[in-house]
BALO-188545 format. One record per residue (C-alpha): residue number from 1; x, y, z. Coordinates in Angstrom, 3 decimals, decimal comma. Example, Ala and Ser with C-alpha at 12.3 -4.5 7.8 and 13.67 -1.06 7.14 Angstrom:
BEGIN
+------+----------+----------+----------+
! sepa !       xx !       yy !       zz !
+------+----------+----------+----------+
!    1 !   12,300 !   -4,500 !    7,800 !
!    2 !   13,670 !   -1,060 !    7,140 !
+------+----------+----------+----------+
//
This chain:
BEGIN
+------+----------+----------+----------+
! sepa !       xx !       yy !       zz !
+------+----------+----------+----------+
!    1 !  265,221 !  307,530 !  108,277 !
!    2 !  261,888 !  308,768 !  106,843 !
!    3 !  260,573 !  309,201 !  110,378 !
!    4 !  263,556 !  311,369 !  111,358 !
!    5 !  263,186 !  313,506 !  108,206 !
!    6 !  259,464 !  313,938 !  108,917 !
!    7 !  260,077 !  315,131 !  112,471 !
!    8 !  262,849 !  317,496 !  111,406 !
!    9 !  260,680 !  319,023 !  108,670 !
!   10 !  257,807 !  319,425 !  111,142 !
!   11 !  260,058 !  321,093 !  113,683 !
!   12 !  261,627 !  323,419 !  111,092 !
!   13 !  258,223 !  324,353 !  109,679 !
!   14 !  256,863 !  325,322 !  113,093 !
!   15 !  259,975 !  327,385 !  113,815 !
!   16 !  259,855 !  329,176 !  110,462 !
!   17 !  256,140 !  329,922 !  110,873 !
!   18 !  256,574 !  331,325 !  114,359 !
!   19 !  259,679 !  333,265 !  113,337 !
!   20 !  257,836 !  334,746 !  110,350 !
!   21 !  255,012 !  335,894 !  112,597 !
!   22 !  257,505 !  337,542 !  114,928 !
!   23 !  259,215 !  339,265 !  112,014 !
!   24 !  255,902 !  340,568 !  110,688 !
!   25 !  255,121 !  341,947 !  114,118 !
!   26 !  258,547 !  343,605 !  114,181 !
!   27 !  259,673 !  341,733 !  117,290 !
!   28 !  263,371 !  340,935 !  117,499 !
!   29 !  263,552 !  340,253 !  113,760 !
!   30 !  267,315 !  340,787 !  113,545 !
!   31 !  268,063 !  337,804 !  115,773 !
!   32 !  265,154 !  335,454 !  114,980 !
!   33 !  267,258 !  333,110 !  112,851 !
!   34 !  270,022 !  332,998 !  115,457 !
!   35 !  267,471 !  332,091 !  118,129 !
!   36 !  265,990 !  329,378 !  115,910 !
!   37 !  269,413 !  327,853 !  115,401 !
!   38 !  270,292 !  327,997 !  119,100 !
!   39 !  266,930 !  326,508 !  120,147 !
!   40 !  267,330 !  323,674 !  117,644 !
!   41 !  270,858 !  322,845 !  118,776 !
!   42 !  270,038 !  322,829 !  122,472 !
!   43 !  266,564 !  321,305 !  122,037 !
!   44 !  267,611 !  318,336 !  119,937 !
!   45 !  271,152 !  318,150 !  121,310 !
!   46 !  270,026 !  317,370 !  124,850 !
!   47 !  267,440 !  314,830 !  123,697 !
!   48 !  269,849 !  312,924 !  121,439 !
!   49 !  272,667 !  312,935 !  123,997 !
!   50 !  270,258 !  311,369 !  126,482 !
!   51 !  269,297 !  308,758 !  123,893 !
!   52 !  272,909 !  307,904 !  123,051 !
!   53 !  273,721 !  307,488 !  126,749 !
!   54 !  270,433 !  305,750 !  127,603 !
!   55 !  271,863 !  302,237 !  127,887 !
!   56 !  274,736 !  303,208 !  130,175 !
!   57 !  272,482 !  305,500 !  132,247 !
!   58 !  269,864 !  302,763 !  132,668 !
!   59 !  272,415 !  300,100 !  133,595 !
!   60 !  274,040 !  302,423 !  136,083 !
!   61 !  270,685 !  303,406 !  137,613 !
!   62 !  269,625 !  299,817 !  138,322 !
!   63 !  273,126 !  298,355 !  138,641 !
!   64 !  272,345 !  295,865 !  135,875 !
!   65 !  274,650 !  293,108 !  134,648 !
!   66 !  274,929 !  292,356 !  130,917 !
!   67 !  274,360 !  288,656 !  130,175 !
!   68 !  276,248 !  287,648 !  127,045 !
!   69 !  276,386 !  283,923 !  127,804 !
!   70 !  273,916 !  281,986 !  129,918 !
!   71 !  275,241 !  280,630 !  133,209 !
!   72 !  271,978 !  279,062 !  134,404 !
!   73 !  268,608 !  277,870 !  133,109 !
!   74 !  266,858 !  281,193 !  133,678 !
!   75 !  269,430 !  283,149 !  131,684 !
!   76 !  269,330 !  280,511 !  128,954 !
!   77 !  265,540 !  280,819 !  128,798 !
!   78 !  265,669 !  284,615 !  128,574 !
!   79 !  268,270 !  284,638 !  125,814 !
!   80 !  266,261 !  282,066 !  123,882 !
!   81 !  263,046 !  284,110 !  124,226 !
!   82 !  264,800 !  287,269 !  123,043 !
!   83 !  266,388 !  285,618 !  120,022 !
!   84 !  263,174 !  283,864 !  118,958 !
!   85 !  261,111 !  287,045 !  119,231 !
!   86 !  263,789 !  289,152 !  117,544 !
!   87 !  263,699 !  286,799 !  114,567 !
!   88 !  259,909 !  287,115 !  114,344 !
!   89 !  260,144 !  290,912 !  114,478 !
!   90 !  263,047 !  290,978 !  112,004 !
!   91 !  265,418 !  292,899 !  114,268 !
!   92 !  268,845 !  292,206 !  115,752 !
!   93 !  268,483 !  290,551 !  119,154 !
!   94 !  268,992 !  293,202 !  121,855 !
!   95 !  271,428 !  292,789 !  124,726 !
!   96 !  270,083 !  291,247 !  127,902 !
!   97 !  270,714 !  292,679 !  131,352 !
!   98 !  269,510 !  291,367 !  134,706 !
!   99 !  269,409 !  293,502 !  137,813 !
!  100 !  268,668 !  292,721 !  141,431 !
!  101 !  265,295 !  294,054 !  142,599 !
!  102 !  262,258 !  292,635 !  144,376 !
!  103 !  260,080 !  294,556 !  141,897 !
!  104 !  258,617 !  292,632 !  138,971 !
!  105 !  259,857 !  294,874 !  136,192 !
!  106 !  261,481 !  295,048 !  132,771 !
!  107 !  262,358 !  297,855 !  130,383 !
!  108 !  263,941 !  298,463 !  126,994 !
!  109 !  266,298 !  301,229 !  125,956 !
!  110 !  268,911 !  302,050 !  123,339 !
!  111 !  269,652 !  304,507 !  120,557 !
!  112 !  268,804 !  302,133 !  117,684 !
!  113 !  266,343 !  299,269 !  117,193 !
!  114 !  269,235 !  297,013 !  116,139 !
!  115 !  271,445 !  298,002 !  119,079 !
!  116 !  269,043 !  297,969 !  121,995 !
!  117 !  268,963 !  296,590 !  125,519 !
!  118 !  266,325 !  294,754 !  127,539 !
!  119 !  266,734 !  294,716 !  131,318 !
!  120 !  264,778 !  292,333 !  133,546 !
!  121 !  264,553 !  292,337 !  137,329 !
!  122 !  265,254 !  289,290 !  139,461 !
!  123 !  261,879 !  289,842 !  141,121 !
!  124 !  260,112 !  289,294 !  137,813 !
!  125 !  262,130 !  286,164 !  137,055 !
!  126 !  261,403 !  284,662 !  140,474 !
!  127 !  257,671 !  285,373 !  140,528 !
!  128 !  256,501 !  284,871 !  136,933 !
!  129 !  256,082 !  281,685 !  134,965 !
!  130 !  257,562 !  281,214 !  131,506 !
!  131 !  254,442 !  282,363 !  129,627 !
!  132 !  254,268 !  285,622 !  131,583 !
!  133 !  257,983 !  286,258 !  131,176 !
!  134 !  257,607 !  285,774 !  127,421 !
!  135 !  254,719 !  288,257 !  127,426 !
!  136 !  256,697 !  290,924 !  129,291 !
!  137 !  259,719 !  290,459 !  127,026 !
!  138 !  257,440 !  290,598 !  123,959 !
!  139 !  256,094 !  293,957 !  125,154 !
!  140 !  259,615 !  295,376 !  125,416 !
!  141 !  260,635 !  293,828 !  122,107 !
!  142 !  257,757 !  295,627 !  120,407 !
!  143 !  258,969 !  298,933 !  121,839 !
!  144 !  262,302 !  298,219 !  120,183 !
!  145 !  260,845 !  297,007 !  116,861 !
!  146 !  258,601 !  300,077 !  116,651 !
!  147 !  261,538 !  302,400 !  117,314 !
!  148 !  259,724 !  303,971 !  120,245 !
!  149 !  262,913 !  305,200 !  121,919 !
!  150 !  263,948 !  307,155 !  118,812 !
!  151 !  260,414 !  308,454 !  118,273 !
!  152 !  260,205 !  309,677 !  121,868 !
!  153 !  263,575 !  311,400 !  121,467 !
!  154 !  262,427 !  313,193 !  118,310 !
!  155 !  259,240 !  314,342 !  120,000 !
!  156 !  261,207 !  315,488 !  123,035 !
!  157 !  263,596 !  317,345 !  120,751 !
!  158 !  260,747 !  319,177 !  119,025 !
!  159 !  259,155 !  320,015 !  122,370 !
!  160 !  262,463 !  321,272 !  123,802 !
!  161 !  263,178 !  323,377 !  120,723 !
!  162 !  259,718 !  324,879 !  120,652 !
!  163 !  259,791 !  325,657 !  124,396 !
!  164 !  263,179 !  327,405 !  124,150 !
!  165 !  262,221 !  329,336 !  121,021 !
!  166 !  258,789 !  330,505 !  122,209 !
!  167 !  259,955 !  331,287 !  125,755 !
!  168 !  262,859 !  333,448 !  124,638 !
!  169 !  260,844 !  335,104 !  121,881 !
!  170 !  258,117 !  336,110 !  124,337 !
!  171 !  260,740 !  337,197 !  126,864 !
!  172 !  262,321 !  339,392 !  124,168 !
!  173 !  258,939 !  340,921 !  123,372 !
!  174 !  258,427 !  341,707 !  127,063 !
!  175 !  261,946 !  343,142 !  127,233 !
!  176 !  261,288 !  345,449 !  124,287 !
!  177 !  257,918 !  346,443 !  125,663 !
!  178 !  259,321 !  347,349 !  129,095 !
!  179 !  262,171 !  349,219 !  127,394 !
!  180 !  259,686 !  351,147 !  125,314 !
!  181 !  257,581 !  352,051 !  128,357 !
!  182 !  260,600 !  353,242 !  130,331 !
!  183 !  261,918 !  355,300 !  127,421 !
!  184 !  258,656 !  356,395 !  125,798 !
!  185 !  259,543 !  360,054 !  126,262 !
!  186 !  262,753 !  359,589 !  124,304 !
!  187 !  262,038 !  360,588 !  120,691 !
!  188 !  265,184 !  358,841 !  119,539 !
!  189 !  264,038 !  355,410 !  120,774 !
!  190 !  264,300 !  352,689 !  118,147 !
!  191 !  263,141 !  349,297 !  119,338 !
!  192 !  264,818 !  347,466 !  116,451 !
!  193 !  268,223 !  348,894 !  117,251 !
!  194 !  268,417 !  347,199 !  120,635 !
!  195 !  271,642 !  345,268 !  120,845 !
!  196 !  271,477 !  341,476 !  121,194 !
!  197 !  273,945 !  341,657 !  124,069 !
!  198 !  271,660 !  344,157 !  125,811 !
!  199 !  268,914 !  341,554 !  125,762 !
!  200 !  271,055 !  338,735 !  127,104 !
!  201 !  272,434 !  340,979 !  129,848 !
!  202 !  268,988 !  342,193 !  130,869 !
!  203 !  267,773 !  340,895 !  134,224 !
!  204 !  264,184 !  341,194 !  132,975 !
!  205 !  264,902 !  339,042 !  129,936 !
!  206 !  266,826 !  336,389 !  131,895 !
!  207 !  264,210 !  336,062 !  134,634 !
!  208 !  261,210 !  336,065 !  132,289 !
!  209 !  262,735 !  333,594 !  129,805 !
!  210 !  263,703 !  331,209 !  132,630 !
!  211 !  260,221 !  331,310 !  134,155 !
!  212 !  258,558 !  330,798 !  130,764 !
!  213 !  260,819 !  327,854 !  129,927 !
!  214 !  259,903 !  326,146 !  133,202 !
!  215 !  256,170 !  326,779 !  132,763 !
!  216 !  256,003 !  325,886 !  129,066 !
!  217 !  258,292 !  322,910 !  129,636 !
!  218 !  255,936 !  321,559 !  132,277 !
!  219 !  252,896 !  321,838 !  130,022 !
!  220 !  254,792 !  320,523 !  127,001 !
!  221 !  255,887 !  317,429 !  128,932 !
!  222 !  252,215 !  316,469 !  129,198 !
!  223 !  252,308 !  315,876 !  125,421 !
!  224 !  255,411 !  313,705 !  125,709 !
!  225 !  253,929 !  311,613 !  128,512 !
!  226 !  250,632 !  311,273 !  126,645 !
!  227 !  252,466 !  309,847 !  123,649 !
!  228 !  254,463 !  307,538 !  125,917 !
!  229 !  251,261 !  306,153 !  127,435 !
!  230 !  249,783 !  305,786 !  123,948 !
!  231 !  252,751 !  303,689 !  122,803 !
!  232 !  252,311 !  301,305 !  125,746 !
!  233 !  248,961 !  300,160 !  124,357 !
!  234 !  250,528 !  299,436 !  120,981 !
!  235 !  253,394 !  297,539 !  122,617 !
!  236 !  250,835 !  295,411 !  124,488 !
!  237 !  248,968 !  294,744 !  121,242 !
!  238 !  252,195 !  293,770 !  119,503 !
!  239 !  253,077 !  291,454 !  122,368 !
!  240 !  249,630 !  289,838 !  122,111 !
!  241 !  250,292 !  289,048 !  118,451 !
!  242 !  253,589 !  287,411 !  119,418 !
!  243 !  252,631 !  285,342 !  122,446 !
!  244 !  248,843 !  285,512 !  122,654 !
!  245 !  246,470 !  288,012 !  124,210 !
!  246 !  245,674 !  285,748 !  127,164 !
!  247 !  249,330 !  285,521 !  128,199 !
!  248 !  249,822 !  289,301 !  128,036 !
!  249 !  246,706 !  289,913 !  130,144 !
!  250 !  247,862 !  287,305 !  132,669 !
!  251 !  251,274 !  289,009 !  132,921 !
!  252 !  249,686 !  292,423 !  133,466 !
!  253 !  247,409 !  291,010 !  136,152 !
!  254 !  250,442 !  289,581 !  137,928 !
!  255 !  252,148 !  292,964 !  137,745 !
!  256 !  249,143 !  294,541 !  139,488 !
!  257 !  249,965 !  292,554 !  142,594 !
!  258 !  253,711 !  293,061 !  142,445 !
!  259 !  255,657 !  294,958 !  145,074 !
!  260 !  256,248 !  298,620 !  144,171 !
!  261 !  259,662 !  299,598 !  145,417 !
!  262 !  260,301 !  303,102 !  146,779 !
!  263 !  262,782 !  304,108 !  144,094 !
!  264 !  264,508 !  307,336 !  143,240 !
!  265 !  263,153 !  309,554 !  140,460 !
!  266 !  266,086 !  308,594 !  138,248 !
!  267 !  264,689 !  305,124 !  137,580 !
!  268 !  260,923 !  305,415 !  138,051 !
!  269 !  260,679 !  306,170 !  134,322 !
!  270 !  261,659 !  302,551 !  133,630 !
!  271 !  258,964 !  301,057 !  135,838 !
!  272 !  256,025 !  299,343 !  134,142 !
!  273 !  253,902 !  298,899 !  137,257 !
!  274 !  252,391 !  302,347 !  137,739 !
!  275 !  250,583 !  303,048 !  140,979 !
!  276 !  247,260 !  304,831 !  141,299 !
!  277 !  247,744 !  308,593 !  141,395 !
!  278 !  245,700 !  311,756 !  141,263 !
!  279 !  244,294 !  313,002 !  137,951 !
!  280 !  247,004 !  315,670 !  137,787 !
!  281 !  249,784 !  313,168 !  138,492 !
!  282 !  248,446 !  310,845 !  135,806 !
!  283 !  249,068 !  313,573 !  133,219 !
!  284 !  252,784 !  313,200 !  133,934 !
!  285 !  252,800 !  309,376 !  134,057 !
!  286 !  254,876 !  307,572 !  131,435 !
!  287 !  252,666 !  304,458 !  131,616 !
!  288 !  248,878 !  304,080 !  131,676 !
!  289 !  247,336 !  302,149 !  134,552 !
!  290 !  247,503 !  298,377 !  134,279 !
!  291 !  243,703 !  298,227 !  134,476 !
!  292 !  243,410 !  300,380 !  131,333 !
!  293 !  245,976 !  298,243 !  129,530 !
!  294 !  244,130 !  295,036 !  130,426 !
!  295 !  240,823 !  296,563 !  129,351 !
!  296 !  242,294 !  297,624 !  125,993 !
!  297 !  243,495 !  294,074 !  125,346 !
!  298 !  240,193 !  292,537 !  126,386 !
!  299 !  238,311 !  294,805 !  124,004 !
!  300 !  240,893 !  294,458 !  121,241 !
!  301 !  241,150 !  298,244 !  120,990 !
!  302 !  244,652 !  298,331 !  119,485 !
!  303 !  245,000 !  294,810 !  118,127 !
!  304 !  243,774 !  295,640 !  114,625 !
!  305 !  245,336 !  299,075 !  114,376 !
!  306 !  248,590 !  299,523 !  112,474 !
!  307 !  251,299 !  301,598 !  114,104 !
!  308 !  252,243 !  304,703 !  112,091 !
!  309 !  255,747 !  304,659 !  113,506 !
!  310 !  256,457 !  300,972 !  112,972 !
!  311 !  259,637 !  300,916 !  110,946 !
!  312 !  260,370 !  297,536 !  109,465 !
+------+----------+----------+----------+
//
């Protein structure tokens, strides 16, 4: 709860500061509060709806099957691993789902740390030994225990809100400026009297705000992906404390040689085996390279660092 309050206060403070600056400059001051409210609703609304639907979206994307009771030794082993690790992390054991894929992959999702889901591919179960499977599950369990899904949603909400607010504020400034230029010979012109409906119905405002939202959204997503990559190192470190650093490194090395399936964009976010990309593409990668993750574990970079967002 403290984490949510902190993010909301941060978001509100940034909005108030930017809105105050706009008001001091005399730009669209009559509708600043309305824009702040709209940006907050749409910015956080979309992020939280995605979070609430994350389990069903993920299961649908990979066609996963929820395993509530074990029907074979592999399922029994997985359920046992999850329950043992959940007890160590002091969280409710997440649901288990298995989906058919030749990829060696697993991911965690869910709106709450005590109502989460871990999905594991059949490719991982067929090609990894028990120690490596435990290491992969421990990595996902640490994502859940640290509340990474909620944290990412809050960050995405702040980013969305800020992008909407700044884009439309700048678009309004451009709208007023172009209106002033076109009517500069009119002595009766009053920039502050421009009707809010006139702005929303302006082609200039609509086009400019849309372009700015796309551009700012693209740059802002770099922040989100950077944080996502950062959290992967902490999840690896947490897994190392659960099952041993050697086992986590061994699992990551096995993933390096796993088959990378040509999947649709809707599920590549869940994939832990990132392929080598260009420097620009790496800025938009949700996971760091496996080589960097192995190196961090070997050097103990994150093993002795406490996680600010760990909520136990």
